[in-house]
TIFIRO-108319 format. One record per residue: residue in one letter; z, y, x of N, C-alpha, C in turn; residue number from 1; chain. Coordinates in steps of 0.2 Angstrom, whole numbers. Example, Ala and Ser with C-alpha at 12.3 -4.5 7.8 and 13.67 -1.06 7.14 Angstrom:
BEGIN
{r = a n.up = 39 n.north = -28 n.east = 66 ca.up = 39 ca.north = -22 ca.east = 62 c.up = 39 c.north = -16 c.east = 66 k = 1 c = A}
{r = s n.up = 35 n.north = -11 n.east = 64 ca.up = 36 ca.north = -5 ca.east = 68 c.up = 39 c.north = 0 c.east = 64 k = 2 c = A}
This chain:
BEGIN
{r = m n.up = 7 n.north = -441 n.east = 30 ca.up = 13 ca.north = -445 ca.east = 34 c.up = 16 c.north = -440 c.east = 39 k = 1 c = A}
{r = l n.up = 22 n.north = -440 n.east = 39 ca.up = 28 ca.north = -434 ca.east = 41 c.up = 26 c.north = -434 c.east = 49 k = 2 c = A}
{r = n n.up = 27 n.north = -428 n.east = 51 ca.up = 26 ca.north = -426 ca.east = 58 c.up = 34 c.north = -427 c.east = 62 k = 3 c = A}
{r = i n.up = 35 n.north = -432 n.east = 67 ca.up = 40 ca.north = -432 ca.east = 69 c.up = 42 c.north = -428 c.east = 76 k = 4 c = A}
{r = p n.up = 46 n.north = -422 n.east = 75 ca.up = 47 ca.north = -420 ca.east = 81 c.up = 51 c.north = -424 c.east = 89 k = 5 c = A}
{r = t n.up = 48 n.north = -423 n.east = 93 ca.up = 52 ca.north = -426 ca.east = 98 c.up = 52 c.north = -421 c.east = 105 k = 6 c = A}
{r = i n.up = 58 n.north = -421 n.east = 109 ca.up = 58 ca.north = -415 ca.east = 116 c.up = 54 c.north = -419 c.east = 120 k = 7 c = A}
{r = n n.up = 50 n.north = -414 n.east = 124 ca.up = 46 ca.north = -415 ca.east = 128 c.up = 50 c.north = -414 c.east = 135 k = 8 c = A}
{r = m n.up = 53 n.north = -419 n.east = 138 ca.up = 58 ca.north = -417 ca.east = 143 c.up = 56 c.north = -414 c.east = 150 k = 9 c = A}
{r = v n.up = 49 n.north = -416 n.east = 151 ca.up = 46 ca.north = -412 ca.east = 157 c.up = 45 c.north = -405 c.east = 155 k = 10 c = A}
{r = k n.up = 41 n.north = -404 n.east = 151 ca.up = 41 ca.north = -396 ca.east = 149 c.up = 48 c.north = -393 c.east = 147 k = 11 c = A}
{r = t n.up = 53 n.north = -396 n.east = 144 ca.up = 60 ca.north = -393 ca.east = 143 c.up = 62 c.north = -391 c.east = 151 k = 12 c = A}
{r = g n.up = 62 n.north = -395 n.east = 156 ca.up = 65 ca.north = -395 ca.east = 163 c.up = 60 c.north = -389 c.east = 166 k = 13 c = A}
{r = q n.up = 54 n.north = -388 n.east = 164 ca.up = 50 ca.north = -382 ca.east = 166 c.up = 52 c.north = -376 c.east = 164 k = 14 c = A}
{r = n n.up = 54 n.north = -376 n.east = 157 ca.up = 57 ca.north = -370 ca.east = 153 c.up = 64 c.north = -370 c.east = 157 k = 15 c = A}
{r = i n.up = 69 n.north = -373 n.east = 159 ca.up = 75 ca.north = -373 ca.east = 162 c.up = 73 c.north = -369 c.east = 169 k = 16 c = A}
{r = i n.up = 68 n.north = -372 n.east = 173 ca.up = 67 ca.north = -369 ca.east = 179 c.up = 64 c.north = -361 c.east = 179 k = 17 c = A}
{r = r n.up = 60 n.north = -359 n.east = 174 ca.up = 57 ca.north = -355 ca.east = 173 c.up = 63 c.north = -349 c.east = 170 k = 18 c = A}
{r = l n.up = 66 n.north = -351 n.east = 166 ca.up = 72 ca.north = -346 ca.east = 164 c.up = 77 c.north = -345 c.east = 169 k = 19 c = A}
{r = r n.up = 79 n.north = -350 n.east = 173 ca.up = 84 ca.north = -349 ca.east = 178 c.up = 81 c.north = -345 c.east = 184 k = 20 c = A}
{r = e n.up = 74 n.north = -345 n.east = 186 ca.up = 71 ca.north = -340 ca.east = 190 c.up = 71 c.north = -333 c.east = 187 k = 21 c = A}
{r = i n.up = 68 n.north = -333 n.east = 181 ca.up = 68 ca.north = -326 ca.east = 179 c.up = 75 c.north = -322 c.east = 177 k = 22 c = A}
{r = n n.up = 80 n.north = -326 n.east = 178 ca.up = 87 ca.north = -324 ca.east = 178 c.up = 90 c.north = -322 c.east = 184 k = 23 c = A}
{r = g n.up = 85 n.north = -325 n.east = 189 ca.up = 88 ca.north = -324 ca.east = 196 c.up = 94 c.north = -328 c.east = 199 k = 24 c = A}
{r = l n.up = 94 n.north = -334 n.east = 195 ca.up = 99 ca.north = -339 ca.east = 196 c.up = 97 c.north = -344 c.east = 201 k = 25 c = A}
{r = s n.up = 101 n.north = -346 n.east = 205 ca.up = 100 ca.north = -353 ca.east = 209 c.up = 103 c.north = -359 c.east = 205 k = 26 c = A}
{r = v n.up = 100 n.north = -365 n.east = 208 ca.up = 104 ca.north = -371 ca.east = 206 c.up = 111 c.north = -371 c.east = 207 k = 27 c = A}
{r = k n.up = 113 n.north = -368 n.east = 213 ca.up = 119 ca.north = -368 ca.east = 214 c.up = 123 c.north = -364 c.east = 209 k = 28 c = A}
{r = d n.up = 121 n.north = -358 n.east = 208 ca.up = 123 ca.north = -353 ca.east = 203 c.up = 125 c.north = -357 c.east = 197 k = 29 c = A}
{r = l n.up = 120 n.north = -361 n.east = 194 ca.up = 121 ca.north = -365 ca.east = 188 c.up = 127 c.north = -371 c.east = 188 k = 30 c = A}
{r = q n.up = 127 n.north = -374 n.east = 195 ca.up = 132 ca.north = -379 ca.east = 196 c.up = 139 c.north = -375 c.east = 196 k = 31 c = A}
{r = d n.up = 139 n.north = -369 n.east = 198 ca.up = 147 ca.north = -367 ca.east = 198 c.up = 148 c.north = -364 c.east = 190 k = 32 c = A}
{r = i n.up = 143 n.north = -362 n.east = 188 ca.up = 144 ca.north = -359 ca.east = 180 c.up = 146 c.north = -366 c.east = 175 k = 33 c = A}
{r = f n.up = 144 n.north = -372 n.east = 177 ca.up = 146 ca.north = -377 ca.east = 174 c.up = 152 c.north = -381 c.east = 176 k = 34 c = A}
{r = g n.up = 153 n.north = -379 n.east = 182 ca.up = 159 ca.north = -382 ca.east = 186 c.up = 157 c.north = -389 c.east = 188 k = 35 c = A}
{r = f n.up = 151 n.north = -391 n.east = 188 ca.up = 148 ca.north = -398 ca.east = 192 c.up = 152 c.north = -398 c.east = 199 k = 36 c = A}
{r = s n.up = 153 n.north = -404 n.east = 201 ca.up = 154 ca.north = -404 ca.east = 208 c.up = 148 c.north = -405 c.east = 212 k = 37 c = A}
{r = t n.up = 142 n.north = -407 n.east = 208 ca.up = 137 ca.north = -409 ca.east = 212 c.up = 130 c.north = -405 c.east = 208 k = 38 c = A}
{r = p n.up = 125 n.north = -404 n.east = 209 ca.up = 118 ca.north = -401 ca.east = 207 c.up = 115 c.north = -407 c.east = 202 k = 39 c = A}
{r = q n.up = 118 n.north = -413 n.east = 204 ca.up = 112 ca.north = -419 ca.east = 202 c.up = 109 c.north = -417 c.east = 195 k = 40 c = A}
{r = a n.up = 115 n.north = -416 n.east = 189 ca.up = 113 ca.north = -415 ca.east = 183 c.up = 107 c.north = -410 c.east = 182 k = 41 c = A}
{r = i n.up = 108 n.north = -404 n.east = 185 ca.up = 103 ca.north = -399 ca.east = 185 c.up = 98 c.north = -400 c.east = 187 k = 42 c = A}
{r = y n.up = 96 n.north = -404 n.east = 193 ca.up = 90 ca.north = -407 ca.east = 196 c.up = 87 c.north = -411 c.east = 190 k = 43 c = A}
{r = k n.up = 90 n.north = -416 n.east = 187 ca.up = 88 ca.north = -420 ca.east = 183 c.up = 86 c.north = -417 c.east = 176 k = 44 c = A}
{r = w n.up = 89 n.north = -411 n.east = 175 ca.up = 86 ca.north = -407 ca.east = 169 c.up = 80 c.north = -404 c.east = 170 k = 45 c = A}
{r = q n.up = 79 n.north = -401 n.east = 176 ca.up = 73 ca.north = -397 ca.east = 179 c.up = 66 c.north = -403 c.east = 179 k = 46 c = A}
{r = h n.up = 70 n.north = -409 n.east = 182 ca.up = 63 ca.north = -414 ca.east = 184 c.up = 60 c.north = -417 c.east = 177 k = 47 c = A}
{r = g n.up = 64 n.north = -417 n.east = 172 ca.up = 63 ca.north = -419 ca.east = 164 c.up = 65 c.north = -428 c.east = 165 k = 48 c = A}
{r = t n.up = 70 n.north = -429 n.east = 169 ca.up = 73 ca.north = -436 ca.east = 169 c.up = 79 c.north = -436 c.east = 164 k = 49 c = A}
{r = a n.up = 83 n.north = -431 n.east = 162 ca.up = 88 ca.north = -430 ca.east = 157 c.up = 89 c.north = -423 c.east = 154 k = 50 c = A}
{r = l n.up = 91 n.north = -424 n.east = 149 ca.up = 92 ca.north = -416 ca.east = 144 c.up = 99 c.north = -416 c.east = 145 k = 51 c = A}
{r = p n.up = 100 n.north = -409 n.east = 144 ca.up = 106 ca.north = -405 ca.east = 144 c.up = 110 c.north = -409 c.east = 137 k = 52 c = A}
{r = t n.up = 117 n.north = -410 n.east = 139 ca.up = 121 ca.north = -411 ca.east = 132 c.up = 120 c.north = -406 c.east = 128 k = 53 c = A}
{r = i n.up = 121 n.north = -406 n.east = 120 ca.up = 121 ca.north = -401 ca.east = 117 c.up = 125 c.north = -395 c.east = 119 k = 54 c = A}
{r = d n.up = 132 n.north = -397 n.east = 120 ca.up = 136 ca.north = -392 ca.east = 122 c.up = 134 c.north = -387 c.east = 129 k = 55 c = A}
{r = n n.up = 130 n.north = -391 n.east = 133 ca.up = 127 ca.north = -387 ca.east = 140 c.up = 120 c.north = -384 c.east = 138 k = 56 c = A}
{r = l n.up = 117 n.north = -386 n.east = 133 ca.up = 111 ca.north = -382 ca.east = 130 c.up = 113 c.north = -376 c.east = 127 k = 57 c = A}
{r = v n.up = 119 n.north = -376 n.east = 124 ca.up = 122 ca.north = -369 ca.east = 121 c.up = 124 c.north = -364 c.east = 126 k = 58 c = A}
{r = v n.up = 127 n.north = -368 n.east = 132 ca.up = 129 ca.north = -363 ca.east = 138 c.up = 123 c.north = -360 c.east = 141 k = 59 c = A}
{r = l n.up = 118 n.north = -366 n.east = 142 ca.up = 112 ca.north = -363 ca.east = 146 c.up = 108 c.north = -357 c.east = 142 k = 60 c = A}
{r = a n.up = 108 n.north = -357 n.east = 135 ca.up = 105 ca.north = -352 ca.east = 131 c.up = 108 c.north = -346 c.east = 132 k = 61 c = A}
{r = a n.up = 116 n.north = -347 n.east = 132 ca.up = 119 ca.north = -340 ca.east = 132 c.up = 118 c.north = -336 c.east = 140 k = 62 c = A}
{r = v n.up = 118 n.north = -341 n.east = 144 ca.up = 117 ca.north = -339 ca.east = 151 c.up = 110 c.north = -336 c.east = 152 k = 63 c = A}
{r = f n.up = 105 n.north = -338 n.east = 149 ca.up = 99 ca.north = -336 ca.east = 149 c.up = 97 c.north = -330 c.east = 144 k = 64 c = A}
{r = q n.up = 102 n.north = -328 n.east = 140 ca.up = 102 ca.north = -325 ca.east = 134 c.up = 95 c.north = -326 c.east = 130 k = 65 c = A}
{r = v n.up = 94 n.north = -334 n.east = 129 ca.up = 89 ca.north = -334 ca.east = 124 c.up = 92 c.north = -339 c.east = 119 k = 66 c = A}
{r = h n.up = 88 n.north = -341 n.east = 114 ca.up = 89 ca.north = -346 ca.east = 109 c.up = 89 c.north = -353 c.east = 112 k = 67 c = A}
{r = t n.up = 92 n.north = -359 n.east = 110 ca.up = 90 ca.north = -366 ca.east = 113 c.up = 82 c.north = -367 c.east = 111 k = 68 c = A}
{r = d n.up = 80 n.north = -366 n.east = 107 ca.up = 73 ca.north = -367 ca.east = 105 c.up = 69 c.north = -364 c.east = 110 k = 69 c = A}
{r = d n.up = 70 n.north = -359 n.east = 114 ca.up = 67 ca.north = -356 ca.east = 120 c.up = 67 c.north = -360 c.east = 127 k = 70 c = A}
{r = i n.up = 73 n.north = -365 n.east = 125 ca.up = 73 ca.north = -370 ca.east = 131 c.up = 71 c.north = -376 c.east = 130 k = 71 c = A}
{r = l n.up = 71 n.north = -379 n.east = 123 ca.up = 68 ca.north = -386 ca.east = 122 c.up = 60 c.north = -385 c.east = 120 k = 72 c = A}
{r = a n.up = 57 n.north = -390 n.east = 123 ca.up = 49 ca.north = -390 ca.east = 122 c.up = 49 c.north = -397 c.east = 116 k = 73 c = A}
{r = i n.up = 45 n.north = -394 n.east = 111 ca.up = 46 ca.north = -399 ca.east = 105 c.up = 38 c.north = -401 c.east = 104 k = 74 c = A}
{r = d n.up = 38 n.north = -407 n.east = 104 ca.up = 31 ca.north = -410 ca.east = 102 c.up = 32 c.north = -413 c.east = 96 k = 75 c = A}
{r = l n.up = 26 n.north = -411 n.east = 90 ca.up = 25 ca.north = -415 ca.east = 85 c.up = 20 c.north = -420 c.east = 85 k = 76 c = A}
{r = t n.up = 23 n.north = -427 n.east = 83 ca.up = 18 ca.north = -431 ca.east = 84 c.up = 18 c.north = -435 c.east = 76 k = 77 c = A}
{r = a n.up = 12 n.north = -437 n.east = 74 ca.up = 11 ca.north = -440 ca.east = 68 c.up = 13 c.north = -447 c.east = 67 k = 78 c = A}
């Protein structure tokens, strides 16, 4: 049977928090980088209730100086 990869949203959010903290960035810093009027989207990413869009994921990877695979947490299900 084929293993189907799925994104673990909670673990991905934990990765975003960890990478943000390692890079010494606040939620406000990310809000400013993305030009968001409120931090809601970033909090949703961190809490695992939403995922960044692909273009925002690419920006996060550039800001954190990592690959997108270092942000996304992938689970394999059978």
